[in-house]
All heavy atoms as a GROMACS GRO file, in nm:
protein
  638
    1MET      N    1  20.931  10.079  17.780
    1MET     CA    2  20.947   9.949  17.722
    1MET      C    3  21.075   9.887  17.777
    1MET      O    4  21.178   9.952  17.780
    1MET     CB    5  20.953   9.960  17.569
    1MET     CG    6  20.996   9.832  17.501
    1MET     SD    7  21.024   9.848  17.325
    1MET     CE    8  20.859   9.869  17.267
    2GLU      N    9  21.066   9.768  17.819
    2GLU     CA   10  21.183   9.697  17.870
    2GLU      C   11  21.241   9.611  17.759
    2GLU      O   12  21.169   9.540  17.690
    2GLU     CB   13  21.142   9.608  17.988
    2GLU     CG   14  21.260   9.539  18.054
    2GLU     CD   15  21.214   9.461  18.177
    2GLU    OE1   16  21.148   9.521  18.264
    2GLU    OE2   17  21.245   9.340  18.183
    3VAL      N   18  21.375   9.621  17.740
    3VAL     CA   19  21.443   9.538  17.643
    3VAL      C   20  21.558   9.466  17.711
    3VAL      O   21  21.611   9.514  17.812
    3VAL     CB   22  21.496   9.620  17.522
    3VAL    CG1   23  21.383   9.678  17.441
    3VAL    CG2   24  21.592   9.727  17.565
    4GLN      N   25  21.594   9.356  17.656
    4GLN     CA   26  21.701   9.274  17.714
    4GLN      C   27  21.833   9.306  17.647
    4GLN      O   28  21.838   9.324  17.524
    4GLN     CB   29  21.669   9.125  17.697
    4GLN     CG   30  21.766   9.035  17.765
    4GLN     CD   31  21.723   8.889  17.752
    4GLN    OE1   32  21.621   8.858  17.695
    4GLN    NE2   33  21.804   8.800  17.806
    5ILE      N   34  21.939   9.315  17.725
    5ILE     CA   35  22.074   9.332  17.670
    5ILE      C   36  22.124   9.194  17.634
    5ILE      O   37  22.120   9.101  17.716
    5ILE     CB   38  22.166   9.402  17.772
    5ILE    CG1   39  22.114   9.543  17.801
    5ILE    CG2   40  22.308   9.407  17.719
    5ILE    CD1   41  22.191   9.618  17.908
    6ILE      N   42  22.171   9.179  17.509
    6ILE     CA   43  22.215   9.048  17.461
    6ILE      C   44  22.363   9.054  17.423
    6ILE      O   45  22.418   9.161  17.394
    6ILE     CB   46  22.132   9.003  17.338
    6ILE    CG1   47  22.143   9.106  17.225
    6ILE    CG2   48  21.988   8.982  17.376
    6ILE    CD1   49  22.082   9.061  17.094
    7SER      N   50  22.428   8.938  17.427
    7SER     CA   51  22.568   8.930  17.385
    7SER      C   52  22.576   8.922  17.233
    7SER      O   53  22.500   8.850  17.169
    7SER     CB   54  22.634   8.805  17.445
    7SER     OG   55  22.643   8.818  17.584
    8ILE      N   56  22.669   9.000  17.177
    8ILE     CA   57  22.697   8.998  17.034
    8ILE      C   58  22.849   8.992  17.021
    8ILE      O   59  22.916   9.094  17.026
    8ILE     CB   60  22.642   9.124  16.963
    8ILE    CG1   61  22.492   9.140  16.988
    8ILE    CG2   62  22.672   9.119  16.814
    8ILE    CD1   63  22.433   9.269  16.938
    9GLY      N   64  22.902   8.872  17.010
    9GLY     CA   65  23.048   8.855  17.009
    9GLY      C   66  23.104   8.900  17.142
    9GLY      O   67  23.058   8.858  17.248
   10ASN      N   68  23.203   8.990  17.137
   10ASN     CA   69  23.264   9.044  17.259
   10ASN      C   70  23.188   9.166  17.311
   10ASN      O   71  23.225   9.223  17.412
   10ASN     CB   72  23.410   9.082  17.235
   10ASN     CG   73  23.496   8.962  17.210
   10ASN    OD1   74  23.468   8.853  17.259
   10ASN    ND2   75  23.601   8.979  17.133
   11SER      N   76  23.084   9.207  17.239
   11SER     CA   77  23.008   9.326  17.277
   11SER      C   78  22.871   9.287  17.327
   11SER      O   79  22.837   9.170  17.337
   11SER     CB   80  22.993   9.418  17.155
   11SER     OG   81  23.119   9.459  17.108
   12LYS      N   82  22.793   9.387  17.360
   12LYS     CA   83  22.654   9.365  17.400
   12LYS      C   84  22.567   9.461  17.322
   12LYS      O   85  22.612   9.564  17.275
   12LYS     CB   86  22.636   9.386  17.550
   12LYS     CG   87  22.719   9.289  17.632
   12LYS     CD   88  22.650   9.255  17.759
   12LYS     CE   89  22.736   9.154  17.833
   12LYS     NZ   90  22.659   9.052  17.890
   13GLY      N   91  22.440   9.429  17.306
   13GLY     CA   92  22.350   9.514  17.231
   13GLY      C   93  22.207   9.491  17.272
   13GLY      O   94  22.179   9.411  17.362
   14ILE      N   95  22.118   9.563  17.208
   14ILE     CA   96  21.975   9.543  17.231
   14ILE      C   97  21.908   9.516  17.097
   14ILE      O   98  21.959   9.556  16.992
   14ILE     CB   99  21.909   9.666  17.299
   14ILE    CG1  100  21.923   9.791  17.212
   14ILE    CG2  101  21.966   9.689  17.437
   14ILE    CD1  102  21.839   9.908  17.261
   15ARG      N  103  21.796   9.448  17.100
   15ARG     CA  104  21.716   9.425  16.980
   15ARG      C  105  21.599   9.521  16.982
   15ARG      O  106  21.532   9.535  17.083
   15ARG     CB  107  21.663   9.281  16.977
   15ARG     CG  108  21.768   9.181  16.946
   15ARG     CD  109  21.703   9.046  16.916
   15ARG     NE  110  21.806   8.946  16.915
   15ARG     CZ  111  21.799   8.829  16.975
   15ARG    NH1  112  21.689   8.795  17.040
   15ARG    NH2  113  21.897   8.744  16.969
   16LEU      N  114  21.576   9.584  16.869
   16LEU     CA  115  21.462   9.673  16.857
   16LEU      C  116  21.352   9.599  16.781
   16LEU      O  117  21.378   9.542  16.676
   16LEU     CB  118  21.500   9.801  16.783
   16LEU     CG  119  21.609   9.886  16.848
   16LEU    CD1  120  21.646  10.003  16.758
   16LEU    CD2  121  21.563   9.936  16.984
   17PRO      N  122  21.231   9.600  16.832
   17PRO     CA  123  21.121   9.531  16.764
   17PRO      C  124  21.096   9.589  16.625
   17PRO      O  125  21.119   9.708  16.599
   17PRO     CB  126  21.001   9.556  16.855
   17PRO     CG  127  21.058   9.594  16.987
   17PRO     CD  128  21.189   9.659  16.960
   18LYS      N  129  21.048   9.504  16.536
   18LYS     CA  130  21.021   9.543  16.399
   18LYS      C  131  20.925   9.662  16.392
   18LYS      O  132  20.941   9.750  16.309
   18LYS     CB  133  20.963   9.424  16.322
   18LYS     CG  134  20.938   9.453  16.177
   18LYS     CD  135  20.883   9.330  16.105
   18LYS     CE  136  20.854   9.363  15.960
   18LYS     NZ  137  20.797   9.249  15.889
   19THR      N  138  20.827   9.665  16.480
   19THR     CA  139  20.729   9.774  16.479
   19THR      C  140  20.797   9.909  16.505
   19THR      O  141  20.761  10.010  16.444
   19THR     CB  142  20.618   9.752  16.583
   19THR    OG1  143  20.677   9.727  16.710
   19THR    CG2  144  20.531   9.634  16.544
   20ILE      N  145  20.895   9.912  16.593
   20ILE     CA  146  20.968  10.036  16.622
   20ILE      C  147  21.054  10.074  16.502
   20ILE      O  148  21.060  10.191  16.462
   20ILE     CB  149  21.053  10.023  16.749
   20ILE    CG1  150  20.960  10.018  16.871
   20ILE    CG2  151  21.153  10.138  16.761
   20ILE    CD1  152  21.030  10.002  17.003
   21LEU      N  153  21.121   9.975  16.442
   21LEU     CA  154  21.204  10.002  16.325
   21LEU      C  155  21.121  10.063  16.212
   21LEU      O  156  21.163  10.158  16.147
   21LEU     CB  157  21.271   9.873  16.277
   21LEU     CG  158  21.371   9.809  16.374
   21LEU    CD1  159  21.416   9.674  16.320
   21LEU    CD2  160  21.489   9.901  16.399
   22GLU      N  161  21.003  10.009  16.191
   22GLU     CA  162  20.916  10.059  16.085
   22GLU      C  163  20.856  10.196  16.120
   22GLU      O  164  20.852  10.286  16.037
   22GLU     CB  165  20.805   9.959  16.056
   22GLU     CG  166  20.856   9.833  15.989
   22GLU     CD  167  20.751   9.725  15.974
   22GLU    OE1  168  20.641   9.737  16.034
   22GLU    OE2  169  20.778   9.627  15.902
   23LYS      N  170  20.811  10.211  16.244
   23LYS     CA  171  20.747  10.336  16.284
   23LYS      C  172  20.841  10.455  16.270
   23LYS      O  173  20.802  10.563  16.226
   23LYS     CB  174  20.698  10.326  16.428
   23LYS     CG  175  20.632  10.453  16.479
   23LYS     CD  176  20.580  10.437  16.619
   23LYS     CE  177  20.514  10.567  16.665
   23LYS     NZ  178  20.454  10.554  16.797
   24TYR      N  179  20.968  10.437  16.308
   24TYR     CA  180  21.063  10.547  16.305
   24TYR      C  181  21.156  10.542  16.184
   24TYR      O  182  21.253  10.616  16.177
   24TYR     CB  183  21.144  10.549  16.435
   24TYR     CG  184  21.057  10.580  16.554
   24TYR    CD1  185  21.013  10.479  16.638
   24TYR    CD2  186  21.015  10.710  16.579
   24TYR    CE1  187  20.929  10.507  16.746
   24TYR    CE2  188  20.934  10.739  16.686
   24TYR     CZ  189  20.891  10.637  16.769
   24TYR     OH  190  20.809  10.666  16.874
   25ASN      N  191  21.123  10.454  16.088
   25ASN     CA  192  21.198  10.443  15.963
   25ASN      C  193  21.348  10.426  15.990
   25ASN      O  194  21.431  10.498  15.935
   25ASN     CB  195  21.171  10.564  15.874
   25ASN     CG  196  21.214  10.540  15.732
   25ASN    OD1  197  21.217  10.426  15.686
   25ASN    ND2  198  21.248  10.646  15.661
   26LEU      N  199  21.382  10.333  16.078
   26LEU     CA  200  21.521  10.309  16.114
   26LEU      C  201  21.580  10.207  16.019
   26LEU      O  202  21.517  10.109  15.983
   26LEU     CB  203  21.530  10.258  16.258
   26LEU     CG  204  21.470  10.350  16.364
   26LEU    CD1  205  21.478  10.287  16.500
   26LEU    CD2  206  21.538  10.486  16.363
   27ASP      N  207  21.706  10.230  15.979
   27ASP     CA  208  21.772  10.143  15.884
   27ASP      C  209  21.888  10.073  15.953
   27ASP      O  210  21.871  10.018  16.061
   27ASP     CB  211  21.818  10.226  15.764
   27ASP     CG  212  21.833  10.144  15.638
   27ASP    OD1  213  21.797  10.026  15.638
   27ASP    OD2  214  21.881  10.201  15.538
   28ASP      N  215  22.006  10.078  15.894
   28ASP     CA  216  22.121  10.005  15.946
   28ASP      C  217  22.197  10.081  16.053
   28ASP      O  218  22.271  10.022  16.131
   28ASP     CB  219  22.218   9.970  15.834
   28ASP     CG  220  22.158   9.872  15.735
   28ASP    OD1  221  22.066   9.799  15.774
   28ASP    OD2  222  22.204   9.868  15.621
   29LYS      N  223  22.184  10.213  16.056
   29LYS     CA  224  22.262  10.294  16.151
   29LYS      C  225  22.172  10.391  16.224
   29LYS      O  226  22.070  10.435  16.172
   29LYS     CB  227  22.371  10.372  16.078
   29LYS     CG  228  22.478  10.286  16.017
   29LYS     CD  229  22.585  10.372  15.955
   29LYS     CE  230  22.694  10.286  15.895
   29LYS     NZ  231  22.802  10.368  15.840
   30LEU      N  232  22.212  10.424  16.347
   30LEU     CA  233  22.142  10.520  16.432
   30LEU      C  234  22.242  10.619  16.487
   30LEU      O  235  22.361  10.591  16.498
   30LEU     CB  236  22.075  10.451  16.550
   30LEU     CG  237  21.964  10.352  16.523
   30LEU    CD1  238  21.925  10.282  16.652
   30LEU    CD2  239  21.844  10.424  16.466
   31GLU      N  240  22.193  10.734  16.527
   31GLU     CA  241  22.275  10.828  16.602
   31GLU      C  242  22.251  10.800  16.750
   31GLU      O  243  22.138  10.791  16.795
   31GLU     CB  244  22.234  10.972  16.569
   31GLU     CG  245  22.315  11.074  16.644
   31GLU     CD  246  22.275  11.217  16.610
   31GLU    OE1  247  22.209  11.238  16.508
   31GLU    OE2  248  22.308  11.305  16.690
   32LEU      N  249  22.358  10.782  16.826
   32LEU     CA  250  22.348  10.757  16.969
   32LEU      C  251  22.396  10.881  17.042
   32LEU      O  252  22.503  10.933  17.015
   32LEU     CB  253  22.435  10.637  17.008
   32LEU     CG  254  22.424  10.594  17.153
   32LEU    CD1  255  22.424  10.443  17.163
   32LEU    CD2  256  22.534  10.652  17.236
   33GLU      N  257  22.313  10.932  17.131
   33GLU     CA  258  22.345  11.054  17.204
   33GLU      C  259  22.330  11.025  17.353
   33GLU      O  260  22.232  10.962  17.395
   33GLU     CB  261  22.248  11.162  17.159
   33GLU     CG  262  22.280  11.300  17.208
   33GLU     CD  263  22.183  11.401  17.148
   33GLU    OE1  264  22.161  11.400  17.027
   33GLU    OE2  265  22.128  11.479  17.228
   34MET      N  266  22.425  11.069  17.431
   34MET     CA  267  22.418  11.050  17.576
   34MET      C  268  22.383  11.184  17.639
   34MET      O  269  22.455  11.281  17.624
   34MET     CB  270  22.550  10.996  17.628
   34MET     CG  271  22.581  10.859  17.569
   34MET     SD  272  22.742  10.795  17.611
   34MET     CE  273  22.718  10.757  17.781
   35LYS      N  274  22.267  11.189  17.707
   35LYS     CA  275  22.220  11.311  17.773
   35LYS      C  276  22.194  11.278  17.919
   35LYS      O  277  22.114  11.191  17.950
   35LYS     CB  278  22.090  11.360  17.709
   35LYS     CG  279  22.107  11.426  17.576
   35LYS     CD  280  21.976  11.487  17.534
   35LYS     CE  281  21.993  11.569  17.410
   35LYS     NZ  282  21.869  11.635  17.370
   36ASP      N  283  22.260  11.353  18.005
   36ASP     CA  284  22.244  11.333  18.150
   36ASP      C  285  22.256  11.185  18.182
   36ASP      O  286  22.360  11.126  18.165
   36ASP     CB  287  22.112  11.393  18.198
   36ASP     CG  288  22.102  11.543  18.168
   36ASP    OD1  289  22.206  11.611  18.181
   36ASP    OD2  290  21.995  11.589  18.129
   37ASP      N  291  22.149  11.124  18.228
   37ASP     CA  292  22.154  10.982  18.264
   37ASP      C  293  22.076  10.897  18.163
   37ASP      O  294  22.029  10.789  18.196
   37ASP     CB  295  22.101  10.961  18.405
   37ASP     CG  296  21.956  11.004  18.420
   37ASP    OD1  297  21.907  11.078  18.333
   37ASP    OD2  298  21.892  10.964  18.519
   38CYS      N  299  22.065  10.945  18.038
   38CYS     CA  300  21.987  10.874  17.936
   38CYS      C  301  22.071  10.847  17.811
   38CYS      O  302  22.166  10.919  17.782
   38CYS     CB  303  21.866  10.958  17.893
   38CYS     SG  304  21.750  10.988  18.026
   39ILE      N  305  22.033  10.744  17.740
   39ILE     CA  306  22.088  10.715  17.608
   39ILE      C  307  21.975  10.738  17.509
   39ILE      O  308  21.869  10.679  17.521
   39ILE     CB  309  22.140  10.570  17.599
   39ILE    CG1  310  22.254  10.549  17.698
   39ILE    CG2  311  22.185  10.539  17.457
   39ILE    CD1  312  22.299  10.405  17.709
   40VAL      N  313  21.998  10.826  17.412
   40VAL     CA  314  21.896  10.860  17.314
   40VAL      C  315  21.938  10.806  17.178
   40VAL      O  316  22.051  10.832  17.133
   40VAL     CB  317  21.877  11.014  17.305
   40VAL    CG1  318  21.772  11.049  17.202
   40VAL    CG2  319  21.841  11.071  17.442
   41LEU      N  320  21.852  10.729  17.114
   41LEU     CA  321  21.877  10.677  16.980
   41LEU      C  322  21.792  10.755  16.882
   41LEU      O  323  21.672  10.773  16.904
   41LEU     CB  324  21.841  10.528  16.972
   41LEU     CG  325  21.917  10.436  17.065
   41LEU    CD1  326  21.862  10.295  17.054
   41LEU    CD2  327  22.065  10.438  17.034
   42LYS      N  328  21.856  10.805  16.774
   42LYS     CA  329  21.783  10.885  16.675
   42LYS      C  330  21.815  10.831  16.535
   42LYS      O  331  21.926  10.784  16.511
   42LYS     CB  332  21.828  11.031  16.679
   42LYS     CG  333  21.800  11.103  16.806
   42LYS     CD  334  21.850  11.246  16.791
   42LYS     CE  335  21.834  11.325  16.918
   42LYS     NZ  336  21.883  11.462  16.901
   43PRO      N  337  21.718  10.843  16.444
   43PRO     CA  338  21.749  10.808  16.305
   43PRO      C  339  21.856  10.903  16.252
   43PRO      O  340  21.861  11.019  16.290
   43PRO     CB  341  21.618  10.830  16.231
   43PRO     CG  342  21.514  10.851  16.334
   43PRO     CD  343  21.581  10.886  16.462
   44LEU      N  344  21.943  10.852  16.166
   44LEU     CA  345  22.044  10.937  16.104
   44LEU      C  346  21.977  11.029  16.005
   44LEU      O  347  21.892  10.987  15.927
   44LEU     CB  348  22.148  10.853  16.030
   44LEU     CG  349  22.255  10.786  16.114
   44LEU    CD1  350  22.346  10.702  16.027
   44LEU    CD2  351  22.338  10.888  16.189
   45LYS      N  352  22.014  11.155  16.008
   45LYS     CA  353  21.965  11.249  15.909
   45LYS      C  354  22.054  11.236  15.786
   45LYS      O  355  22.176  11.236  15.797
   45LYS     CB  356  21.970  11.391  15.963
   45LYS     CG  357  21.876  11.413  16.079
   45LYS     CD  358  21.884  11.555  16.129
   45LYS     CE  359  21.794  11.572  16.250
   45LYS     NZ  360  21.809  11.703  16.310
   46THR      N  361  21.992  11.223  15.672
   46THR     CA  362  22.068  11.210  15.548
   46THR      C  363  22.124  11.348  15.513
   46THR      O  364  22.047  11.440  15.487
   46THR     CB  365  21.980  11.158  15.434
   46THR    OG1  366  21.918  11.038  15.477
   46THR    CG2  367  22.061  11.133  15.310
   47PRO      N  368  22.258  11.360  15.514
   47PRO     CA  369  22.315  11.490  15.480
   47PRO      C  370  22.283  11.527  15.336
   47PRO      O  371  22.282  11.443  15.247
   47PRO     CB  372  22.465  11.472  15.500
   47PRO     CG  373  22.488  11.326  15.500
   47PRO     CD  374  22.358  11.261  15.538
   48ARG      N  375  22.258  11.651  15.316
   48ARG     CA  376  22.234  11.707  15.183
   48ARG      C  377  22.110  11.647  15.115
   48ARG      O  378  22.100  11.645  14.993
   48ARG     CB  379  22.357  11.690  15.095
   48ARG     CG  380  22.479  11.764  15.152
   48ARG     CD  381  22.604  11.735  15.070
   48ARG     NE  382  22.719  11.795  15.128
   48ARG     CZ  383  22.798  11.738  15.220
   48ARG    NH1  384  22.771  11.619  15.264
   48ARG    NH2  385  22.902  11.801  15.268
   49LEU      N  386  22.017  11.599  15.194
   49LEU     CA  387  21.894  11.544  15.138
   49LEU      C  388  21.819  11.653  15.063
   49LEU      O  389  21.792  11.760  15.116
   49LEU     CB  390  21.805  11.487  15.250
   49LEU     CG  391  21.677  11.419  15.208
   49LEU    CD1  392  21.708  11.294  15.126
   49LEU    CD2  393  21.594  11.381  15.328
   50GLY      N  394  21.787  11.629  14.937
   50GLY     CA  395  21.714  11.724  14.857
   50GLY      C  396  21.800  11.828  14.785
   50GLY      O  397  21.748  11.911  14.711
   51TRP      N  398  21.930  11.825  14.808
   51TRP     CA  399  22.018  11.923  14.744
   51TRP      C  400  22.017  11.909  14.593
   51TRP      O  401  22.020  12.009  14.522
   51TRP     CB  402  22.161  11.911  14.798
   51TRP     CG  403  22.181  11.974  14.932
   51TRP    CD1  404  22.087  11.995  15.029
   51TRP    CD2  405  22.303  12.023  14.985
   51TRP    NE1  406  22.143  12.052  15.139
   51TRP    CE2  407  22.276  12.071  15.115
   51TRP    CE3  408  22.432  12.030  14.938
   51TRP    CZ2  409  22.374  12.127  15.196
   51TRP    CZ3  410  22.530  12.084  15.018
   51TRP    CH2  411  22.501  12.133  15.146
   52ASP      N  412  22.015  11.787  14.543
   52ASP     CA  413  22.018  11.765  14.399
   52ASP      C  414  21.902  11.836  14.330
   52ASP      O  415  21.920  11.908  14.232
   52ASP     CB  416  22.016  11.615  14.368
   52ASP     CG  417  22.044  11.585  14.222
   52ASP    OD1  418  22.135  11.649  14.166
   52ASP    OD2  419  21.975  11.499  14.166
   53GLU      N  420  21.782  11.818  14.385
   53GLU     CA  421  21.664  11.883  14.328
   53GLU      C  422  21.673  12.035  14.341
   53GLU      O  423  21.635  12.109  14.251
   53GLU     CB  424  21.536  11.832  14.396
   53GLU     CG  425  21.505  11.686  14.371
   53GLU     CD  426  21.585  11.592  14.461
   53GLU    OE1  427  21.631  11.634  14.570
   53GLU    OE2  428  21.602  11.476  14.420
   54ALA      N  429  21.724  12.082  14.453
   54ALA     CA  430  21.738  12.226  14.476
   54ALA      C  431  21.836  12.288  14.376
   54ALA      O  432  21.810  12.396  14.323
   54ALA     CB  433  21.782  12.254  14.619
   55PHE      N  434  21.947  12.217  14.348
   55PHE     CA  435  22.044  12.269  14.253
   55PHE      C  436  21.986  12.273  14.112
   55PHE      O  437  22.010  12.367  14.036
   55PHE     CB  438  22.172  12.186  14.254
   55PHE     CG  439  22.256  12.206  14.379
   55PHE    CD1  440  22.322  12.099  14.435
   55PHE    CD2  441  22.269  12.330  14.439
   55PHE    CE1  442  22.400  12.115  14.548
   55PHE    CE2  443  22.345  12.348  14.553
   55PHE     CZ  444  22.411  12.240  14.607
   56LYS      N  445  21.909  12.172  14.077
   56LYS     CA  446  21.846  12.170  13.945
   56LYS      C  447  21.748  12.287  13.931
   56LYS      O  448  21.742  12.353  13.827
   56LYS     CB  449  21.775  12.038  13.920
   56LYS     CG  450  21.870  11.923  13.896
   56LYS     CD  451  21.797  11.792  13.878
   56LYS     CE  452  21.895  11.677  13.864
   56LYS     NZ  453  21.827  11.546  13.858
   57LYS      N  454  21.673  12.314  14.036
   57LYS     CA  455  21.577  12.425  14.034
   57LYS      C  456  21.651  12.559  14.023
   57LYS      O  457  21.610  12.647  13.947
   57LYS     CB  458  21.492  12.421  14.161
   57LYS     CG  459  21.385  12.526  14.166
   57LYS     CD  460  21.302  12.513  14.292
   57LYS     CE  461  21.198  12.623  14.301
   57LYS     NZ  462  21.121  12.614  14.426
   58MET      N  463  21.761  12.573  14.098
   58MET     CA  464  21.840  12.696  14.091
   58MET      C  465  21.894  12.717  13.950
   58MET      O  466  21.891  12.828  13.897
   58MET     CB  467  21.957  12.691  14.190
   58MET     CG  468  21.918  12.709  14.334
   58MET     SD  469  22.058  12.689  14.447
   58MET     CE  470  22.162  12.824  14.399
   59ASN      N  471  21.941  12.610  13.888
   59ASN     CA  472  21.995  12.620  13.753
   59ASN      C  473  21.886  12.660  13.655
   59ASN      O  474  21.909  12.745  13.568
   59ASN     CB  475  22.059  12.488  13.712
   59ASN     CG  476  22.116  12.494  13.573
   59ASN    OD1  477  22.053  12.451  13.477
   59ASN    ND2  478  22.237  12.548  13.562
   60ALA      N  479  21.769  12.603  13.667
   60ALA     CA  480  21.659  12.635  13.577
   60ALA      C  481  21.618  12.782  13.591
   60ALA      O  482  21.577  12.845  13.494
   60ALA     CB  483  21.539  12.545  13.606
   61GLN      N  484  21.633  12.837  13.712
   61GLN     CA  485  21.597  12.977  13.736
   61GLN      C  486  21.715  13.071  13.716
   61GLN      O  487  21.707  13.189  13.748
   61GLN     CB  488  21.543  12.991  13.879
   61GLN     CG  489  21.416  12.915  13.905
   61GLN     CD  490  21.374  12.920  14.052
   61GLN    OE1  491  21.449  12.961  14.139
   61GLN    NE2  492  21.252  12.876  14.077
   62LYS      N  493  21.828  13.017  13.667
   62LYS     CA  494  21.951  13.096  13.646
   62LYS      C  495  21.997  13.163  13.776
   62LYS      O  496  22.046  13.275  13.777
   62LYS     CB  497  21.931  13.202  13.538
   62LYS     CG  498  21.880  13.148  13.406
   62LYS     CD  499  21.987  13.075  13.334
   62LYS     CE  500  21.935  13.039  13.194
   62LYS     NZ  501  21.984  12.913  13.146
   63ASP      N  502  21.980  13.091  13.885
   63ASP     CA  503  22.016  13.144  14.017
   63ASP      C  504  22.138  13.071  14.073
   63ASP      O  505  22.155  13.059  14.193
   63ASP     CB  506  21.898  13.129  14.113
   63ASP     CG  507  21.917  13.208  14.241
   63ASP    OD1  508  21.993  13.306  14.240
   63ASP    OD2  509  21.857  13.169  14.343
   64ASP      N  510  22.224  13.021  13.984
   64ASP     CA  511  22.340  12.946  14.031
   64ASP      C  512  22.472  13.007  13.984
   64ASP      O  513  22.570  12.939  13.965
   64ASP     CB  514  22.330  12.799  13.988
   64ASP     CG  515  22.323  12.782  13.837
   64ASP    OD1  516  22.303  12.881  13.766
   64ASP    OD2  517  22.338  12.667  13.791
   65GLU      N  518  22.474  13.138  13.968
   65GLU     CA  519  22.596  13.206  13.928
   65GLU      C  520  22.691  13.216  14.047
   65GLU      O  521  22.648  13.222  14.162
   65GLU     CB  522  22.564  13.345  13.874
   65GLU     CG  523  22.483  13.342  13.746
   65GLU     CD  524  22.450  13.481  13.695
   65GLU    OE1  525  22.516  13.578  13.740
   65GLU    OE2  526  22.360  13.492  13.612
   66LEU      N  527  22.821  13.219  14.017
   66LEU     CA  528  22.921  13.231  14.123
   66LEU      C  529  22.907  13.365  14.195
   66LEU      O  530  22.886  13.469  14.131
   66LEU     CB  531  23.062  13.219  14.066
   66LEU     CG  532  23.099  13.083  14.006
   66LEU    CD1  533  23.237  13.092  13.942
   66LEU    CD2  534  23.098  12.976  14.112
   67LEU      N  535  22.922  13.364  14.326
   67LEU     CA  536  22.916  13.488  14.403
   67LEU      C  537  23.050  13.560  14.402
   67LEU      O  538  23.056  13.683  14.412
   67LEU     CB  539  22.873  13.459  14.547
   67LEU     CG  540  22.733  13.398  14.562
   67LEU    CD1  541  22.706  13.366  14.709
   67LEU    CD2  542  22.627  13.492  14.507
   68ILE      N  543  23.157  13.483  14.392
   68ILE     CA  544  23.291  13.540  14.376
   68ILE      C  545  23.356  13.468  14.259
   68ILE      O  546  23.323  13.353  14.229
   68ILE     CB  547  23.376  13.525  14.505
   68ILE    CG1  548  23.392  13.378  14.542
   68ILE    CG2  549  23.318  13.603  14.620
   68ILE    CD1  550  23.490  13.353  14.654
   69PRO      N  551  23.449  13.534  14.191
   69PRO     CA  552  23.513  13.469  14.076
   69PRO      C  553  23.594  13.346  14.121
   69PRO      O  554  23.650  13.345  14.230
   69PRO     CB  555  23.602  13.577  14.018
   69PRO     CG  556  23.602  13.689  14.113
   69PRO     CD  557  23.495  13.668  14.212
   70ASP      N  558  23.598  13.244  14.036
   70ASP     CA  559  23.676  13.126  14.072
   70ASP      C  560  23.824  13.145  14.042
   70ASP      O  561  23.908  13.070  14.089
   70ASP     CB  562  23.621  13.000  14.005
   70ASP     CG  563  23.617  13.010  13.854
   70ASP    OD1  564  23.634  13.121  13.802
   70ASP    OD2  565  23.596  12.906  13.789
   71VAL      N  566  23.858  13.247  13.964
   71VAL     CA  567  23.997  13.282  13.936
   71VAL      C  568  24.010  13.432  13.959
   71VAL      O  569  23.934  13.511  13.905
   71VAL     CB  570  24.036  13.247  13.791
   71VAL    CG1  571  24.179  13.292  13.763
   71VAL    CG2  572  24.019  13.099  13.765
   72PHE      N  573  24.107  13.469  14.040
   72PHE     CA  574  24.130  13.610  14.068
   72PHE      C  575  24.232  13.667  13.969
   72PHE      O  576  24.319  13.596  13.918
   72PHE     CB  577  24.178  13.630  14.212
   72PHE     CG  578  24.076  13.590  14.313
   72PHE    CD1  579  24.086  13.470  14.382
   72PHE    CD2  580  23.967  13.670  14.339
   72PHE    CE1  581  23.990  13.432  14.474
   72PHE    CE2  582  23.871  13.635  14.432
   72PHE     CZ  583  23.882  13.514  14.499
   73GLU      N  584  24.224  13.797  13.944
   73GLU     CA  585  24.310  13.862  13.845
   73GLU      C  586  24.458  13.850  13.880
   73GLU      O  587  24.543  13.841  13.792
   73GLU     CB  588  24.272  14.009  13.834
   73GLU     CG  589  24.136  14.031  13.776
   73GLU     CD  590  24.093  14.177  13.780
   73GLU    OE1  591  24.176  14.262  13.819
   73GLU    OE2  592  23.979  14.205  13.745
   74ASP      N  593  24.492  13.848  14.008
   74ASP     CA  594  24.633  13.846  14.047
   74ASP      C  595  24.690  13.704  14.061
   74ASP      O  596  24.803  13.686  14.100
   74ASP     CB  597  24.652  13.923  14.177
   74ASP     CG  598  24.572  13.865  14.293
   74ASP    OD1  599  24.484  13.784  14.267
   74ASP    OD2  600  24.600  13.904  14.408
   75GLU      N  601  24.614  13.604  14.025
   75GLU     CA  602  24.664  13.466  14.032
   75GLU      C  603  24.748  13.435  13.911
   75GLU      O  604  24.718  13.478  13.799
   75GLU     CB  605  24.548  13.365  14.040
   75GLU     CG  606  24.480  13.363  14.174
   75GLU     CD  607  24.374  13.255  14.179
   75GLU    OE1  608  24.287  13.253  14.091
   75GLU    OE2  609  24.379  13.173  14.272
   76GLU      N  610  24.855  13.360  13.935
   76GLU     CA  611  24.940  13.318  13.825
   76GLU      C  612  24.933  13.167  13.812
   76GLU      O  613  24.933  13.094  13.909
   76GLU     CB  614  25.085  13.359  13.850
   76GLU     CG  615  25.107  13.509  13.849
   76GLU     CD  616  25.252  13.547  13.870
   76GLU    OE1  617  25.340  13.461  13.854
   76GLU    OE2  618  25.276  13.663  13.907
   77PHE      N  619  24.926  13.121  13.688
   77PHE     CA  620  24.921  12.978  13.660
   77PHE      C  621  25.043  12.940  13.580
   77PHE      O  622  25.091  13.015  13.495
   77PHE     CB  623  24.793  12.941  13.584
   77PHE     CG  624  24.670  12.961  13.664
   77PHE    CD1  625  24.594  13.076  13.651
   77PHE    CD2  626  24.628  12.863  13.754
   77PHE    CE1  627  24.480  13.095  13.726
   77PHE    CE2  628  24.514  12.882  13.829
   77PHE     CZ  629  24.441  12.999  13.816
   78GLU      N  630  25.092  12.822  13.602
   78GLU     CA  631  25.209  12.774  13.528
   78GLU      C  632  25.168  12.716  13.397
   78GLU      O  633  25.066  12.663  13.376
   78GLU     CB  634  25.283  12.669  13.612
   78GLU     CG  635  25.341  12.727  13.738
   78GLU     CD  636  25.412  12.620  13.819
   78GLU    OE1  637  25.438  12.510  13.769
   78GLU    OE2  638  25.444  12.650  13.934
   0.00000   0.00000   0.00000
């Protein structure tokens, strides 16, 4: 697909067609990766996606106990 480079203030950019935005579920930001002689645009992966549900499930199964104590015996507090 050929796209035109356009001026955006002091910078330049490209416009992505609506069909591409919808097909790849692209929002306001993309990950840009430079590989060899190519520029690769990828959707941003949402960090910690699904963690909230996973933590709730762990809690319900009583699988969220600390692996190490949060306070050690030799610690002193003021």
